[in-house]
GUDO-50403 format. One record per residue (C-alpha): residue in three letters; x, y, z. Coordinates in steps of 0.1 Angstrom, whole numbers, plus 5000, padded with zeros to 4 digits. Example, Ala and Ser with C-alpha at 12.3 -4.5 7.8 and 13.67 -1.06 7.14 Angstrom:
<pts>
ALA512349555078SER513749895071
</pts>
This chain:
<pts>
UNK340994982848UNK337194992851UNK336794922813UNK339294602818UNK337194472846UNK333994522829UNK335094312799UNK336794052823UNK333594002843UNK331593972809UNK334093722797UNK334193532831UNK330493512837UNK329993372801UNK332493112804UNK331392992839UNK327792972827UNK328692762797UNK330592532820UNK327592512843UNK325392432814UNK327992172802UNK328392012837UNK324791982843UNK324491792810UNK327491582820UNK325991462853UNK322591412839UNK323991182812UNK326491012834UNK329591172819UNK332391232843UNK333191602857UNK336791632864UNK338291932878UNK341491952856UNK339291892825UNK336992152835UNK339892402843UNK341192362808UNK338092402792UNK337292722814UNK340692852806UNK340392812767UNK336692952766UNK337493242788UNK340493342768UNK338493332736UNK335693552749UNK337993792765UNK340393842736UNK337393882713UNK335694132736UNK338794332743UNK340094372708UNK337194332685UNK333994402707UNK330794262723UNK327894202700UNK325793932681UNK328193862653UNK331193842680UNK329093612700UNK328593372671UNK332293392663UNK333593322698UNK330993042703UNK332592862675UNK335992952684UNK336292862720UNK334792502717UNK336892432685UNK340092532701UNK339192322732UNK338492022710UNK341892082692UNK343792092726UNK342491752734UNK343391622702UNK346891712704UNK347191672743UNK348491362759UNK345691172778UNK346191192815UNK343291002828UNK342190652830UNK339590652802UNK337890332818UNK336890552849UNK336890902833UNK334190922805UNK334691272792UNK333591472763UNK336591472739UNK334591332710UNK334191552680UNK330391582684UNK330491732717UNK332092032701UNK328692112685UNK327092092721UNK329692322735UNK328992552708UNK325292542718UNK325992612755UNK328392892748UNK325693052724UNK323193042755UNK325593162779UNK326893452756UNK323593552744UNK321993542781UNK324693772792UNK324094002761UNK320294022763UNK320194102800UNK321394452789UNK320494482752UNK317094292746UNK314094542743UNK311494292759UNK311494252797UNK310593882797UNK313693822774UNK315994002801UNK314493832829UNK314893472812UNK318393562804UNK319193662840UNK317693342854UNK319593122830UNK322793302835UNK322493332872UNK321492982877UNK323892802857UNK326793022868UNK326192962904UNK325792582898UNK329292602882UNK330892772912UNK328892522935UNK330692242917UNK333992392921UNK333292422958UNK332692052961UNK335791962941UNK337992192963UNK336592042994UNK337191692983UNK340691782972UNK341491943005UNK340191623023UNK342591433002UNK339991232982UNK341591102951UNK340191192915UNK338590852910UNK336790852941UNK335591232936UNK334491122902UNK332290872918UNK330891122945UNK329991382918UNK326691262906UNK323491442891UNK321991392929UNK324291692940UNK322891922916UNK318991972920UNK318892122956UNK321592412951UNK320192452916UNK316492492926UNK317492742952UNK319692952927UNK316892942899UNK314293052928UNK316093352942UNK316993442905UNK313293452896UNK312393652928UNK314993892922UNK313993942887UNK310594042897UNK310994182931UNK314394362930UNK313594582960UNK312794292983UNK314994022970UNK318294222966UNK321594032963UNK321994013002UNK318393873009UNK318593642978UNK321693492992UNK320393433025UNK317093293009UNK319193062989UNK321292953019UNK318292883040UNK316792653014UNK319992463012UNK320292443051UNK316792343055UNK316892043032UNK320791933035UNK321292023072UNK324792133063UNK325892463074UNK329092473052UNK327092383021UNK324592663030UNK327392933036UNK329092843003UNK325692892987UNK325293233003UNK328893352990UNK328493212956UNK324993372951UNK326493712960UNK329493652940UNK327393582908UNK325293892915UNK328594092918UNK329893972883UNK326494022866UNK325994382878UNK329594492871UNK329794452834UNK328494652806UNK328494602768UNK330194912757UNK332594842730UNK335794982745UNK337894832717UNK341694862719UNK343194892685UNK346994782693UNK348094762655UNK347094872621UNK345594612597UNK349094512586UNK350194462623UNK347294222628UNK347994022598UNK351693982610UNK350493892643UNK347993632630UNK350593472606UNK353493452633UNK351193322661UNK349393082635UNK352592922624UNK354092872658UNK350692752673UNK349992532643UNK353592362645UNK352892202678UNK349392092671UNK349891932637UNK353391772637UNK353591422649UNK353491352687UNK356691162687UNK358391482672UNK356791712698UNK357991472725UNK361491482713UNK361491862708UNK359991892744UNK362691672759UNK365391882740UNK363992212753UNK363392312789UNK360092122789UNK359691812811UNK361991992836UNK361092132870UNK360692512873UNK359992652907UNK358692322921UNK356392292890UNK357192012863UNK356592152830UNK354791882808UNK354291822772UNK350591932775UNK351692272789UNK353392312755UNK350092222738UNK348092452760UNK350592742749UNK350392672713UNK346292652718UNK346493002732UNK348793102701UNK346192972677UNK343193172695UNK345393482692UNK345893412655UNK342193362648UNK341093662666UNK343793862647UNK342293722616UNK338893812624UNK340194162635UNK341594212601UNK338094112586UNK336294392610UNK338994662600UNK338394582563UNK334694632567UNK335294952584UNK337895072557UNK335294972529UNK332595192548UNK334895502546
</pts>
């Protein structure tokens, strides 16, 4: 169970940091940050990282592979999914060129997580920690604002207009500052003291006790995630090489079908099956089917990569 949570925390912190980098870019360049959209991105990226880490390992080659896989699958999802947002209001990153930006952000997040424990140079470890901590924390901070607005009954379009770049600098500076202090003076600026320091900075300038409390909780949460993963390759081999090939073929065929057939056909199939019906008070939509097929494609591509890795091992023997 400890090994599972180590990989889980690693995958989560990488996915969150990537989204933090992406959200900062969105807000700085006037692209909308939308909760549902971020949730889909986080889910696809997290699953890509987790499956590769769990069944193949954590390393430089794996980092490059997953940094391409995750953003590609996210882009593929939005090509197949039905638009659910008013594009006149929600200017989001579903254009093809954004995939390369997401690849860059995921590379930064992955290797920041990796170099904290693996790099030989101390300055690189400290820089990686500051980047990982700051952008992970700012992503959780954005989630805090989105939840507060949702609980207050603020609609999506109003929330999109409220969430601007002006909301980022204060919490980001507080997180970046305490991460630097912690990197150089761990005994003084332990997670608890660092969290208090960050919250006091926000309280001093915002005069909002609830925002300050959120910063304290988020800082300690990120510290916990970072300090509770390792890079040991506790790889699980579920199948032989033949089994992985079969899994790749089956999941690839099913997943590809729902991605590449015409939308009209998908809609007809969805209506014929249980989709677009209500199950346990939740209405299953066509996009849920597309998400399911995206997950199958992720499994298929990870399985193919596993076959490649097993082939290398067998050749060495």
